[in-house]
PDB file as gemmi writes it, atoms N, CA and C in Angstrom:
CRYST1    1.000    1.000    1.000  90.00  90.00  90.00 P 1                      
ATOM      1  N   UNK A   1     -22.082  11.782  -4.795  1.00  0.00           N  
ATOM      2  CA  UNK A   1     -22.253  11.816  -6.231  1.00  0.00           C  
ATOM      3  C   UNK A   1     -23.151  10.652  -6.659  1.00  0.00           C  
ATOM      4  N   UNK A   2     -24.059  10.967  -7.562  1.00  0.00           N  
ATOM      5  CA  UNK A   2     -24.892   9.924  -8.161  1.00  0.00           C  
ATOM      6  C   UNK A   2     -24.448   9.763  -9.610  1.00  0.00           C  
ATOM      7  N   UNK A   3     -23.849   8.647  -9.913  1.00  0.00           N  
ATOM      8  CA  UNK A   3     -23.392   8.342 -11.263  1.00  0.00           C  
ATOM      9  C   UNK A   3     -24.439   7.483 -11.959  1.00  0.00           C  
ATOM     10  N   UNK A   4     -24.853   7.922 -13.127  1.00  0.00           N  
ATOM     11  CA  UNK A   4     -25.784   7.131 -13.931  1.00  0.00           C  
ATOM     12  C   UNK A   4     -25.183   6.962 -15.311  1.00  0.00           C  
ATOM     13  N   UNK A   5     -25.208   5.766 -15.808  1.00  0.00           N  
ATOM     14  CA  UNK A   5     -24.713   5.462 -17.146  1.00  0.00           C  
ATOM     15  C   UNK A   5     -25.848   5.622 -18.156  1.00  0.00           C  
ATOM     16  N   UNK A   6     -25.482   6.056 -19.345  1.00  0.00           N  
ATOM     17  CA  UNK A   6     -26.471   6.233 -20.410  1.00  0.00           C  
ATOM     18  C   UNK A   6     -27.239   4.937 -20.657  1.00  0.00           C  
ATOM     19  N   UNK A   7     -26.569   3.820 -20.574  1.00  0.00           N  
ATOM     20  CA  UNK A   7     -27.214   2.521 -20.798  1.00  0.00           C  
ATOM     21  C   UNK A   7     -28.324   2.249 -19.784  1.00  0.00           C  
ATOM     22  N   UNK A   8     -28.305   2.938 -18.640  1.00  0.00           N  
ATOM     23  CA  UNK A   8     -29.299   2.732 -17.592  1.00  0.00           C  
ATOM     24  C   UNK A   8     -30.423   3.766 -17.621  1.00  0.00           C  
ATOM     25  N   UNK A   9     -30.359   4.731 -18.543  1.00  0.00           N  
ATOM     26  CA  UNK A   9     -31.391   5.772 -18.628  1.00  0.00           C  
ATOM     27  C   UNK A   9     -32.734   5.131 -18.984  1.00  0.00           C  
ATOM     28  N   UNK A  10     -33.779   5.591 -18.323  1.00  0.00           N  
ATOM     29  CA  UNK A  10     -35.130   5.050 -18.535  1.00  0.00           C  
ATOM     30  C   UNK A  10     -35.950   5.985 -19.417  1.00  0.00           C  
ATOM     31  N   UNK A  11     -36.739   5.431 -20.328  1.00  0.00           N  
ATOM     32  CA  UNK A  11     -37.590   6.271 -21.176  1.00  0.00           C  
ATOM     33  C   UNK A  11     -38.721   6.908 -20.374  1.00  0.00           C  
ATOM     34  N   UNK A  12     -39.193   8.027 -20.873  1.00  0.00           N  
ATOM     35  CA  UNK A  12     -40.354   8.687 -20.276  1.00  0.00           C  
ATOM     36  C   UNK A  12     -41.216   9.262 -21.390  1.00  0.00           C  
ATOM     37  N   UNK A  13     -42.493   9.393 -21.112  1.00  0.00           N  
ATOM     38  CA  UNK A  13     -43.446   9.986 -22.048  1.00  0.00           C  
ATOM     39  C   UNK A  13     -43.681  11.435 -21.635  1.00  0.00           C  
ATOM     40  N   UNK A  14     -43.509  12.347 -22.569  1.00  0.00           N  
ATOM     41  CA  UNK A  14     -43.758  13.763 -22.295  1.00  0.00           C  
ATOM     42  C   UNK A  14     -45.097  14.150 -22.910  1.00  0.00           C  
ATOM     43  N   UNK A  15     -45.934  14.855 -22.146  1.00  0.00           N  
ATOM     44  CA  UNK A  15     -47.239  15.241 -22.673  1.00  0.00           C  
ATOM     45  C   UNK A  15     -47.105  16.170 -23.883  1.00  0.00           C  
ATOM     46  N   UNK A  16     -48.017  16.024 -24.839  1.00  0.00           N  
ATOM     47  CA  UNK A  16     -48.106  16.886 -26.021  1.00  0.00           C  
ATOM     48  C   UNK A  16     -46.834  16.868 -26.873  1.00  0.00           C  
ATOM     49  N   UNK A  17     -46.108  15.759 -26.857  1.00  0.00           N  
ATOM     50  CA  UNK A  17     -44.935  15.556 -27.713  1.00  0.00           C  
ATOM     51  C   UNK A  17     -45.278  14.510 -28.775  1.00  0.00           C  
ATOM     52  N   UNK A  18     -44.610  14.594 -29.912  1.00  0.00           N  
ATOM     53  CA  UNK A  18     -44.827  13.637 -30.998  1.00  0.00           C  
ATOM     54  C   UNK A  18     -43.496  13.334 -31.678  1.00  0.00           C  
ATOM     55  N   UNK A  19     -43.339  12.105 -32.128  1.00  0.00           N  
ATOM     56  CA  UNK A  19     -42.136  11.725 -32.843  1.00  0.00           C  
ATOM     57  C   UNK A  19     -40.873  11.900 -32.037  1.00  0.00           C  
ATOM     58  N   UNK A  20     -40.926  11.500 -30.778  1.00  0.00           N  
ATOM     59  CA  UNK A  20     -39.776  11.703 -29.895  1.00  0.00           C  
ATOM     60  C   UNK A  20     -39.609  10.510 -28.971  1.00  0.00           C  
ATOM     61  N   UNK A  21     -38.365  10.222 -28.641  1.00  0.00           N  
ATOM     62  CA  UNK A  21     -38.049   9.278 -27.577  1.00  0.00           C  
ATOM     63  C   UNK A  21     -37.273  10.066 -26.530  1.00  0.00           C  
ATOM     64  N   UNK A  22     -37.802  10.087 -25.315  1.00  0.00           N  
ATOM     65  CA  UNK A  22     -37.145  10.792 -24.219  1.00  0.00           C  
ATOM     66  C   UNK A  22     -36.552   9.811 -23.222  1.00  0.00           C  
ATOM     67  N   UNK A  23     -35.338  10.101 -22.782  1.00  0.00           N  
ATOM     68  CA  UNK A  23     -34.685   9.303 -21.744  1.00  0.00           C  
ATOM     69  C   UNK A  23     -34.346  10.204 -20.573  1.00  0.00           C  
ATOM     70  N   UNK A  24     -34.648   9.759 -19.363  1.00  0.00           N  
ATOM     71  CA  UNK A  24     -34.320  10.536 -18.170  1.00  0.00           C  
ATOM     72  C   UNK A  24     -32.885  10.209 -17.772  1.00  0.00           C  
ATOM     73  N   UNK A  25     -32.013  11.216 -17.825  1.00  0.00           N  
ATOM     74  CA  UNK A  25     -30.611  11.021 -17.466  1.00  0.00           C  
ATOM     75  C   UNK A  25     -30.385  11.189 -15.965  1.00  0.00           C  
ATOM     76  N   UNK A  26     -31.024  12.182 -15.384  1.00  0.00           N  
ATOM     77  CA  UNK A  26     -30.901  12.455 -13.945  1.00  0.00           C  
ATOM     78  C   UNK A  26     -32.239  12.975 -13.443  1.00  0.00           C  
ATOM     79  N   UNK A  27     -32.581  12.613 -12.225  1.00  0.00           N  
ATOM     80  CA  UNK A  27     -33.774  13.164 -11.599  1.00  0.00           C  
ATOM     81  C   UNK A  27     -34.762  12.111 -11.162  1.00  0.00           C  
ATOM     82  N   UNK A  28     -35.570  12.484 -10.182  1.00  0.00           N  
ATOM     83  CA  UNK A  28     -36.623  11.644  -9.629  1.00  0.00           C  
ATOM     84  C   UNK A  28     -36.078  10.372  -8.990  1.00  0.00           C  
ATOM     85  N   UNK A  29     -34.839  10.421  -8.443  1.00  0.00           N  
ATOM     86  CA  UNK A  29     -34.308   9.254  -7.764  1.00  0.00           C  
ATOM     87  C   UNK A  29     -33.552   9.681  -6.515  1.00  0.00           C  
ATOM     88  N   UNK A  30     -33.437   8.753  -5.581  1.00  0.00           N  
ATOM     89  CA  UNK A  30     -32.699   8.984  -4.341  1.00  0.00           C  
ATOM     90  C   UNK A  30     -31.261   9.354  -4.667  1.00  0.00           C  
ATOM     91  N   UNK A  31     -30.789  10.444  -4.071  1.00  0.00           N  
ATOM     92  CA  UNK A  31     -29.413  10.895  -4.272  1.00  0.00           C  
ATOM     93  C   UNK A  31     -29.213  11.727  -5.515  1.00  0.00           C  
ATOM     94  N   UNK A  32     -30.280  11.929  -6.292  1.00  0.00           N  
ATOM     95  CA  UNK A  32     -30.184  12.713  -7.526  1.00  0.00           C  
ATOM     96  C   UNK A  32     -30.365  14.198  -7.270  1.00  0.00           C  
ATOM     97  N   UNK A  33     -30.489  14.990  -8.328  1.00  0.00           N  
ATOM     98  CA  UNK A  33     -30.630  16.434  -8.171  1.00  0.00           C  
ATOM     99  C   UNK A  33     -31.890  16.791  -7.395  1.00  0.00           C  
ATOM    100  N   UNK A  34     -31.788  17.848  -6.611  1.00  0.00           N  
ATOM    101  CA  UNK A  34     -32.898  18.263  -5.750  1.00  0.00           C  
ATOM    102  C   UNK A  34     -33.804  19.313  -6.383  1.00  0.00           C  
ATOM    103  N   UNK A  35     -33.318  20.022  -7.415  1.00  0.00           N  
ATOM    104  CA  UNK A  35     -34.071  21.148  -7.966  1.00  0.00           C  
ATOM    105  C   UNK A  35     -34.607  20.934  -9.374  1.00  0.00           C  
ATOM    106  N   UNK A  36     -33.957  20.064 -10.138  1.00  0.00           N  
ATOM    107  CA  UNK A  36     -34.352  19.875 -11.523  1.00  0.00           C  
ATOM    108  C   UNK A  36     -34.024  18.467 -11.973  1.00  0.00           C  
ATOM    109  N   UNK A  37     -34.547  18.115 -13.135  1.00  0.00           N  
ATOM    110  CA  UNK A  37     -34.199  16.838 -13.734  1.00  0.00           C  
ATOM    111  C   UNK A  37     -33.693  17.084 -15.148  1.00  0.00           C  
ATOM    112  N   UNK A  38     -32.975  16.112 -15.702  1.00  0.00           N  
ATOM    113  CA  UNK A  38     -32.330  16.270 -16.996  1.00  0.00           C  
ATOM    114  C   UNK A  38     -32.778  15.139 -17.916  1.00  0.00           C  
ATOM    115  N   UNK A  39     -33.260  15.529 -19.094  1.00  0.00           N  
ATOM    116  CA  UNK A  39     -33.693  14.553 -20.078  1.00  0.00           C  
ATOM    117  C   UNK A  39     -32.877  14.655 -21.357  1.00  0.00           C  
ATOM    118  N   UNK A  40     -32.877  13.572 -22.099  1.00  0.00           N  
ATOM    119  CA  UNK A  40     -32.248  13.510 -23.420  1.00  0.00           C  
ATOM    120  C   UNK A  40     -33.356  13.149 -24.394  1.00  0.00           C  
ATOM    121  N   UNK A  41     -33.644  14.056 -25.325  1.00  0.00           N  
ATOM    122  CA  UNK A  41     -34.738  13.850 -26.275  1.00  0.00           C  
ATOM    123  C   UNK A  41     -34.188  13.652 -27.669  1.00  0.00           C  
ATOM    124  N   UNK A  42     -34.745  12.662 -28.372  1.00  0.00           N  
ATOM    125  CA  UNK A  42     -34.368  12.377 -29.751  1.00  0.00           C  
ATOM    126  C   UNK A  42     -35.619  12.546 -30.610  1.00  0.00           C  
ATOM    127  N   UNK A  43     -35.660  13.653 -31.364  1.00  0.00           N  
ATOM    128  CA  UNK A  43     -36.818  13.982 -32.182  1.00  0.00           C  
ATOM    129  C   UNK A  43     -36.601  13.515 -33.613  1.00  0.00           C  
ATOM    130  N   UNK A  44     -37.505  12.682 -34.100  1.00  0.00           N  
ATOM    131  CA  UNK A  44     -37.479  12.233 -35.490  1.00  0.00           C  
ATOM    132  C   UNK A  44     -37.851  13.390 -36.418  1.00  0.00           C  
ATOM    133  N   UNK A  45     -37.572  13.273 -37.721  1.00  0.00           N  
ATOM    134  CA  UNK A  45     -38.037  14.291 -38.655  1.00  0.00           C  
ATOM    135  C   UNK A  45     -39.547  14.503 -38.514  1.00  0.00           C  
ATOM    136  N   UNK A  46     -39.947  15.758 -38.422  1.00  0.00           N  
ATOM    137  CA  UNK A  46     -41.354  16.095 -38.231  1.00  0.00           C  
ATOM    138  C   UNK A  46     -41.805  16.035 -36.784  1.00  0.00           C  
ATOM    139  N   UNK A  47     -40.983  15.518 -35.908  1.00  0.00           N  
ATOM    140  CA  UNK A  47     -41.342  15.441 -34.487  1.00  0.00           C  
ATOM    141  C   UNK A  47     -41.303  16.809 -33.828  1.00  0.00           C  
ATOM    142  N   UNK A  48     -41.918  16.889 -32.667  1.00  0.00           N  
ATOM    143  CA  UNK A  48     -41.928  18.165 -31.956  1.00  0.00           C  
ATOM    144  C   UNK A  48     -42.771  18.122 -30.706  1.00  0.00           C  
ATOM    145  N   UNK A  49     -43.132  19.300 -30.243  1.00  0.00           N  
ATOM    146  CA  UNK A  49     -43.935  19.428 -29.028  1.00  0.00           C  
ATOM    147  C   UNK A  49     -44.709  20.739 -29.077  1.00  0.00           C  
ATOM    148  N   UNK A  50     -45.860  20.733 -28.384  1.00  0.00           N  
ATOM    149  CA  UNK A  50     -46.661  21.936 -28.261  1.00  0.00           C  
ATOM    150  C   UNK A  50     -47.551  22.136 -29.479  1.00  0.00           C  
ATOM    151  N   UNK A  51     -48.131  23.316 -29.551  1.00  0.00           N  
ATOM    152  CA  UNK A  51     -47.866  24.466 -28.697  1.00  0.00           C  
ATOM    153  C   UNK A  51     -48.500  24.315 -27.319  1.00  0.00           C  
ATOM    154  N   UNK A  52     -47.744  24.705 -26.320  1.00  0.00           N  
ATOM    155  CA  UNK A  52     -48.229  24.749 -24.952  1.00  0.00           C  
ATOM    156  C   UNK A  52     -47.231  25.509 -24.081  1.00  0.00           C  
ATOM    157  N   UNK A  53     -47.588  25.662 -22.825  1.00  0.00           N  
ATOM    158  CA  UNK A  53     -46.737  26.365 -21.865  1.00  0.00           C  
ATOM    159  C   UNK A  53     -46.718  25.565 -20.566  1.00  0.00           C  
ATOM    160  N   UNK A  54     -45.711  25.796 -19.764  1.00  0.00           N  
ATOM    161  CA  UNK A  54     -45.625  25.170 -18.451  1.00  0.00           C  
ATOM    162  C   UNK A  54     -45.447  26.263 -17.396  1.00  0.00           C  
ATOM    163  N   UNK A  55     -45.781  25.966 -16.143  1.00  0.00           N  
ATOM    164  CA  UNK A  55     -45.639  26.973 -15.087  1.00  0.00           C  
ATOM    165  C   UNK A  55     -44.200  27.113 -14.585  1.00  0.00           C  
ATOM    166  N   UNK A  56     -43.249  26.462 -15.243  1.00  0.00           N  
ATOM    167  CA  UNK A  56     -41.844  26.543 -14.844  1.00  0.00           C  
ATOM    168  C   UNK A  56     -40.986  26.697 -16.090  1.00  0.00           C  
ATOM    169  N   UNK A  57     -39.783  27.243 -15.906  1.00  0.00           N  
ATOM    170  CA  UNK A  57     -38.885  27.424 -17.051  1.00  0.00           C  
ATOM    171  C   UNK A  57     -38.263  26.103 -17.460  1.00  0.00           C  
ATOM    172  N   UNK A  58     -37.760  26.080 -18.689  1.00  0.00           N  
ATOM    173  CA  UNK A  58     -37.019  24.916 -19.165  1.00  0.00           C  
ATOM    174  C   UNK A  58     -35.875  25.407 -20.036  1.00  0.00           C  
ATOM    175  N   UNK A  59     -34.830  24.589 -20.122  1.00  0.00           N  
ATOM    176  CA  UNK A  59     -33.667  24.904 -20.943  1.00  0.00           C  
ATOM    177  C   UNK A  59     -33.500  23.784 -21.957  1.00  0.00           C  
ATOM    178  N   UNK A  60     -33.295  24.171 -23.213  1.00  0.00           N  
ATOM    179  CA  UNK A  60     -33.007  23.231 -24.287  1.00  0.00           C  
ATOM    180  C   UNK A  60     -31.573  23.446 -24.744  1.00  0.00           C  
ATOM    181  N   UNK A  61     -30.838  22.356 -24.945  1.00  0.00           N  
ATOM    182  CA  UNK A  61     -29.498  22.404 -25.531  1.00  0.00           C  
ATOM    183  C   UNK A  61     -29.482  21.390 -26.672  1.00  0.00           C  
ATOM    184  N   UNK A  62     -29.304  21.872 -27.898  1.00  0.00           N  
ATOM    185  CA  UNK A  62     -29.240  20.971 -29.045  1.00  0.00           C  
ATOM    186  C   UNK A  62     -27.828  20.404 -29.146  1.00  0.00           C  
ATOM    187  N   UNK A  63     -27.737  19.089 -29.167  1.00  0.00           N  
ATOM    188  CA  UNK A  63     -26.446  18.417 -29.296  1.00  0.00           C  
ATOM    189  C   UNK A  63     -26.124  18.089 -30.752  1.00  0.00           C  
ATOM    190  N   UNK A  64     -27.163  17.738 -31.497  1.00  0.00           N  
ATOM    191  CA  UNK A  64     -26.990  17.304 -32.886  1.00  0.00           C  
ATOM    192  C   UNK A  64     -28.273  17.595 -33.640  1.00  0.00           C  
ATOM    193  N   UNK A  65     -28.151  18.002 -34.891  1.00  0.00           N  
ATOM    194  CA  UNK A  65     -29.321  18.293 -35.705  1.00  0.00           C  
ATOM    195  C   UNK A  65     -29.788  19.722 -35.519  1.00  0.00           C  
ATOM    196  N   UNK A  66     -31.056  19.953 -35.839  1.00  0.00           N  
ATOM    197  CA  UNK A  66     -31.646  21.287 -35.739  1.00  0.00           C  
ATOM    198  C   UNK A  66     -33.048  21.193 -35.161  1.00  0.00           C  
ATOM    199  N   UNK A  67     -33.436  22.219 -34.409  1.00  0.00           N  
ATOM    200  CA  UNK A  67     -34.782  22.310 -33.855  1.00  0.00           C  
ATOM    201  C   UNK A  67     -35.290  23.733 -34.049  1.00  0.00           C  
ATOM    202  N   UNK A  68     -36.486  23.852 -34.626  1.00  0.00           N  
ATOM    203  CA  UNK A  68     -37.114  25.160 -34.770  1.00  0.00           C  
ATOM    204  C   UNK A  68     -37.982  25.413 -33.543  1.00  0.00           C  
ATOM    205  N   UNK A  69     -37.759  26.565 -32.901  1.00  0.00           N  
ATOM    206  CA  UNK A  69     -38.525  26.976 -31.732  1.00  0.00           C  
ATOM    207  C   UNK A  69     -39.408  28.142 -32.169  1.00  0.00           C  
ATOM    208  N   UNK A  70     -40.709  28.019 -31.922  1.00  0.00           N  
ATOM    209  CA  UNK A  70     -41.673  29.035 -32.350  1.00  0.00           C  
ATOM    210  C   UNK A  70     -42.329  29.638 -31.117  1.00  0.00           C  
ATOM    211  N   UNK A  71     -42.195  30.956 -30.969  1.00  0.00           N  
ATOM    212  CA  UNK A  71     -42.792  31.690 -29.850  1.00  0.00           C  
ATOM    213  C   UNK A  71     -43.399  32.973 -30.406  1.00  0.00           C  
ATOM    214  N   UNK A  72     -44.691  33.177 -30.164  1.00  0.00           N  
ATOM    215  CA  UNK A  72     -45.402  34.364 -30.669  1.00  0.00           C  
ATOM    216  C   UNK A  72     -45.195  34.562 -32.165  1.00  0.00           C  
ATOM    217  N   UNK A  73     -45.196  33.475 -32.940  1.00  0.00           N  
ATOM    218  CA  UNK A  73     -45.035  33.566 -34.376  1.00  0.00           C  
ATOM    219  C   UNK A  73     -43.601  33.778 -34.847  1.00  0.00           C  
ATOM    220  N   UNK A  74     -42.693  33.993 -33.923  1.00  0.00           N  
ATOM    221  CA  UNK A  74     -41.279  34.172 -34.268  1.00  0.00           C  
ATOM    222  C   UNK A  74     -40.579  32.825 -34.228  1.00  0.00           C  
ATOM    223  N   UNK A  75     -39.827  32.516 -35.278  1.00  0.00           N  
ATOM    224  CA  UNK A  75     -39.126  31.236 -35.362  1.00  0.00           C  
ATOM    225  C   UNK A  75     -37.624  31.433 -35.195  1.00  0.00           C  
ATOM    226  N   UNK A  76     -37.017  30.570 -34.392  1.00  0.00           N  
ATOM    227  CA  UNK A  76     -35.568  30.536 -34.221  1.00  0.00           C  
ATOM    228  C   UNK A  76     -35.123  29.095 -34.424  1.00  0.00           C  
ATOM    229  N   UNK A  77     -34.044  28.914 -35.168  1.00  0.00           N  
ATOM    230  CA  UNK A  77     -33.518  27.572 -35.407  1.00  0.00           C  
ATOM    231  C   UNK A  77     -32.295  27.370 -34.522  1.00  0.00           C  
ATOM    232  N   UNK A  78     -32.385  26.354 -33.655  1.00  0.00           N  
ATOM    233  CA  UNK A  78     -31.253  25.980 -32.812  1.00  0.00           C  
ATOM    234  C   UNK A  78     -30.469  24.880 -33.522  1.00  0.00           C  
ATOM    235  N   UNK A  79     -29.149  25.072 -33.590  1.00  0.00           N  
ATOM    236  CA  UNK A  79     -28.255  24.072 -34.186  1.00  0.00           C  
ATOM    237  C   UNK A  79     -27.350  23.525 -33.097  1.00  0.00           C  
ATOM    238  N   UNK A  80     -26.470  22.615 -33.466  1.00  0.00           N  
ATOM    239  CA  UNK A  80     -25.596  21.949 -32.486  1.00  0.00           C  
ATOM    240  C   UNK A  80     -24.928  22.959 -31.559  1.00  0.00           C  
ATOM    241  N   UNK A  81     -25.089  22.720 -30.267  1.00  0.00           N  
ATOM    242  CA  UNK A  81     -24.539  23.487 -29.155  1.00  0.00           C  
ATOM    243  C   UNK A  81     -25.214  24.838 -28.939  1.00  0.00           C  
ATOM    244  N   UNK A  82     -26.309  25.130 -29.663  1.00  0.00           N  
ATOM    245  CA  UNK A  82     -27.143  26.286 -29.360  1.00  0.00           C  
ATOM    246  C   UNK A  82     -28.081  25.901 -28.223  1.00  0.00           C  
ATOM    247  N   UNK A  83     -28.516  26.891 -27.469  1.00  0.00           N  
ATOM    248  CA  UNK A  83     -29.426  26.630 -26.357  1.00  0.00           C  
ATOM    249  C   UNK A  83     -30.402  27.789 -26.213  1.00  0.00           C  
ATOM    250  N   UNK A  84     -31.475  27.530 -25.476  1.00  0.00           N  
ATOM    251  CA  UNK A  84     -32.430  28.589 -25.162  1.00  0.00           C  
ATOM    252  C   UNK A  84     -33.106  28.270 -23.831  1.00  0.00           C  
ATOM    253  N   UNK A  85     -33.598  29.318 -23.211  1.00  0.00           N  
ATOM    254  CA  UNK A  85     -34.409  29.203 -21.995  1.00  0.00           C  
ATOM    255  C   UNK A  85     -35.827  29.615 -22.350  1.00  0.00           C  
ATOM    256  N   UNK A  86     -36.787  28.801 -21.989  1.00  0.00           N  
ATOM    257  CA  UNK A  86     -38.199  29.112 -22.170  1.00  0.00           C  
ATOM    258  C   UNK A  86     -38.734  29.508 -20.793  1.00  0.00           C  
ATOM    259  N   UNK A  87     -39.143  30.779 -20.624  1.00  0.00           N  
ATOM    260  CA  UNK A  87     -39.633  31.217 -19.312  1.00  0.00           C  
ATOM    261  C   UNK A  87     -40.967  30.561 -18.932  1.00  0.00           C  
ATOM    262  N   UNK A  88     -41.308  30.594 -17.644  1.00  0.00           N  
ATOM    263  CA  UNK A  88     -42.595  30.047 -17.205  1.00  0.00           C  
ATOM    264  C   UNK A  88     -43.753  30.751 -17.918  1.00  0.00           C  
ATOM    265  N   UNK A  89     -44.732  29.994 -18.332  1.00  0.00           N  
ATOM    266  CA  UNK A  89     -45.937  30.556 -18.931  1.00  0.00           C  
ATOM    267  C   UNK A  89     -45.815  30.950 -20.390  1.00  0.00           C  
ATOM    268  N   UNK A  90     -44.622  30.876 -20.967  1.00  0.00           N  
ATOM    269  CA  UNK A  90     -44.458  31.253 -22.374  1.00  0.00           C  
ATOM    270  C   UNK A  90     -44.902  30.100 -23.276  1.00  0.00           C  
ATOM    271  N   UNK A  91     -45.810  30.390 -24.195  1.00  0.00           N  
ATOM    272  CA  UNK A  91     -46.294  29.362 -25.122  1.00  0.00           C  
ATOM    273  C   UNK A  91     -45.234  29.151 -26.197  1.00  0.00           C  
ATOM    274  N   UNK A  92     -44.830  27.899 -26.362  1.00  0.00           N  
ATOM    275  CA  UNK A  92     -43.811  27.559 -27.347  1.00  0.00           C  
ATOM    276  C   UNK A  92     -44.234  26.312 -28.101  1.00  0.00           C  
ATOM    277  N   UNK A  93     -43.739  26.238 -29.321  1.00  0.00           N  
ATOM    278  CA  UNK A  93     -43.844  25.015 -30.111  1.00  0.00           C  
ATOM    279  C   UNK A  93     -42.446  24.731 -30.641  1.00  0.00           C  
ATOM    280  N   UNK A  94     -42.077  23.448 -30.677  1.00  0.00           N  
ATOM    281  CA  UNK A  94     -40.810  23.062 -31.278  1.00  0.00           C  
ATOM    282  C   UNK A  94     -41.083  22.022 -32.351  1.00  0.00           C  
ATOM    283  N   UNK A  95     -40.330  22.125 -33.474  1.00  0.00           N  
ATOM    284  CA  UNK A  95     -40.536  21.222 -34.601  1.00  0.00           C  
ATOM    285  C   UNK A  95     -39.187  20.902 -35.238  1.00  0.00           C  
ATOM    286  N   UNK A  96     -38.944  19.633 -35.480  1.00  0.00           N  
ATOM    287  CA  UNK A  96     -37.774  19.212 -36.240  1.00  0.00           C  
ATOM    288  C   UNK A  96     -38.185  19.210 -37.710  1.00  0.00           C  
ATOM    289  N   UNK A  97     -37.737  20.218 -38.450  1.00  0.00           N  
ATOM    290  CA  UNK A  97     -38.110  20.353 -39.864  1.00  0.00           C  
ATOM    291  C   UNK A  97     -37.060  19.776 -40.809  1.00  0.00           C  
ATOM    292  N   UNK A  98     -36.133  19.018 -40.272  1.00  0.00           N  
ATOM    293  CA  UNK A  98     -35.091  18.426 -41.106  1.00  0.00           C  
ATOM    294  C   UNK A  98     -35.383  16.950 -41.346  1.00  0.00           C  
ATOM    295  N   UNK A  99     -34.542  16.328 -42.145  1.00  0.00           N  
ATOM    296  CA  UNK A  99     -34.659  14.892 -42.391  1.00  0.00           C  
ATOM    297  C   UNK A  99     -33.770  14.079 -41.472  1.00  0.00           C  
ATOM    298  N   UNK A 100     -33.115  14.729 -40.511  1.00  0.00           N  
ATOM    299  CA  UNK A 100     -32.259  14.033 -39.559  1.00  0.00           C  
ATOM    300  C   UNK A 100     -32.858  14.065 -38.164  1.00  0.00           C  
ATOM    301  N   UNK A 101     -32.300  13.263 -37.287  1.00  0.00           N  
ATOM    302  CA  UNK A 101     -32.742  13.229 -35.891  1.00  0.00           C  
ATOM    303  C   UNK A 101     -32.133  14.424 -35.155  1.00  0.00           C  
ATOM    304  N   UNK A 102     -32.931  15.103 -34.352  1.00  0.00           N  
ATOM    305  CA  UNK A 102     -32.436  16.178 -33.488  1.00  0.00           C  
ATOM    306  C   UNK A 102     -32.286  15.609 -32.082  1.00  0.00           C  
ATOM    307  N   UNK A 103     -31.077  15.740 -31.533  1.00  0.00           N  
ATOM    308  CA  UNK A 103     -30.795  15.248 -30.182  1.00  0.00           C  
ATOM    309  C   UNK A 103     -30.601  16.449 -29.262  1.00  0.00           C  
ATOM    310  N   UNK A 104     -31.378  16.465 -28.176  1.00  0.00           N  
ATOM    311  CA  UNK A 104     -31.382  17.610 -27.268  1.00  0.00           C  
ATOM    312  C   UNK A 104     -31.280  17.172 -25.817  1.00  0.00           C  
ATOM    313  N   UNK A 105     -30.630  18.001 -25.027  1.00  0.00           N  
ATOM    314  CA  UNK A 105     -30.689  17.898 -23.571  1.00  0.00           C  
ATOM    315  C   UNK A 105     -31.763  18.880 -23.109  1.00  0.00           C  
ATOM    316  N   UNK A 106     -32.593  18.455 -22.172  1.00  0.00           N  
ATOM    317  CA  UNK A 106     -33.645  19.289 -21.613  1.00  0.00           C  
ATOM    318  C   UNK A 106     -33.456  19.317 -20.095  1.00  0.00           C  
ATOM    319  N   UNK A 107     -33.441  20.523 -19.534  1.00  0.00           N  
ATOM    320  CA  UNK A 107     -33.317  20.691 -18.084  1.00  0.00           C  
ATOM    321  C   UNK A 107     -34.586  21.378 -17.600  1.00  0.00           C  
ATOM    322  N   UNK A 108     -35.282  20.727 -16.665  1.00  0.00           N  
ATOM    323  CA  UNK A 108     -36.585  21.213 -16.208  1.00  0.00           C  
ATOM    324  C   UNK A 108     -36.661  21.095 -14.686  1.00  0.00           C  
ATOM    325  N   UNK A 109     -37.142  22.156 -13.999  1.00  0.00           N  
ATOM    326  CA  UNK A 109     -37.362  22.017 -12.559  1.00  0.00           C  
ATOM    327  C   UNK A 109     -38.443  20.975 -12.283  1.00  0.00           C  
ATOM    328  N   UNK A 110     -38.408  20.408 -11.103  1.00  0.00           N  
ATOM    329  CA  UNK A 110     -39.483  19.501 -10.716  1.00  0.00           C  
ATOM    330  C   UNK A 110     -40.801  20.268 -10.673  1.00  0.00           C  
ATOM    331  N   UNK A 111     -41.904  19.630 -11.069  1.00  0.00           N  
ATOM    332  CA  UNK A 111     -43.207  20.300 -10.979  1.00  0.00           C  
ATOM    333  C   UNK A 111     -43.509  20.679  -9.536  1.00  0.00           C  
ATOM    334  N   UNK A 112     -44.279  21.748  -9.348  1.00  0.00           N  
ATOM    335  CA  UNK A 112     -44.644  22.142  -7.984  1.00  0.00           C  
ATOM    336  C   UNK A 112     -45.257  20.996  -7.209  1.00  0.00           C  
ATOM    337  N   UNK A 113     -44.827  20.830  -5.983  1.00  0.00           N  
ATOM    338  CA  UNK A 113     -45.352  19.794  -5.119  1.00  0.00           C  
ATOM    339  C   UNK A 113     -44.704  18.428  -5.280  1.00  0.00           C  
ATOM    340  N   UNK A 114     -43.810  18.269  -6.270  1.00  0.00           N  
ATOM    341  CA  UNK A 114     -43.138  16.991  -6.490  1.00  0.00           C  
ATOM    342  C   UNK A 114     -41.799  17.010  -5.762  1.00  0.00           C  
ATOM    343  N   UNK A 115     -41.590  16.032  -4.925  1.00  0.00           N  
ATOM    344  CA  UNK A 115     -40.327  15.879  -4.214  1.00  0.00           C  
ATOM    345  C   UNK A 115     -39.572  14.696  -4.789  1.00  0.00           C  
ATOM    346  N   UNK A 116     -38.299  14.896  -5.158  1.00  0.00           N  
ATOM    347  CA  UNK A 116     -37.539  13.777  -5.706  1.00  0.00           C  
ATOM    348  C   UNK A 116     -37.258  12.706  -4.675  1.00  0.00           C  
TER     349      UNK A 116                                                      
END                                                                             
């Protein structure tokens, strides 16, 4: 078992993101997960990501606040404990349209060719 405390989580920069602080909870370390990594994202009001797509799927779980997910012009609002899977290659945009911070867990496979 690899135990990591929240106080030890390291920040990371995510491409094409704005108004967000991301912390890596698990992944990219010896003894950690072999297939995916887990991030904790805190999106400020107006913060978001995209539009863009990745060659791998990702899972979003909203812990607190709200996040609007836009795919093919269709908007869905995720609230606390709602989740979604974004398939590989699907263009998505996410936007925090509220005045509060949106806190999310993000689960993403390692990029192709990356070994933890």
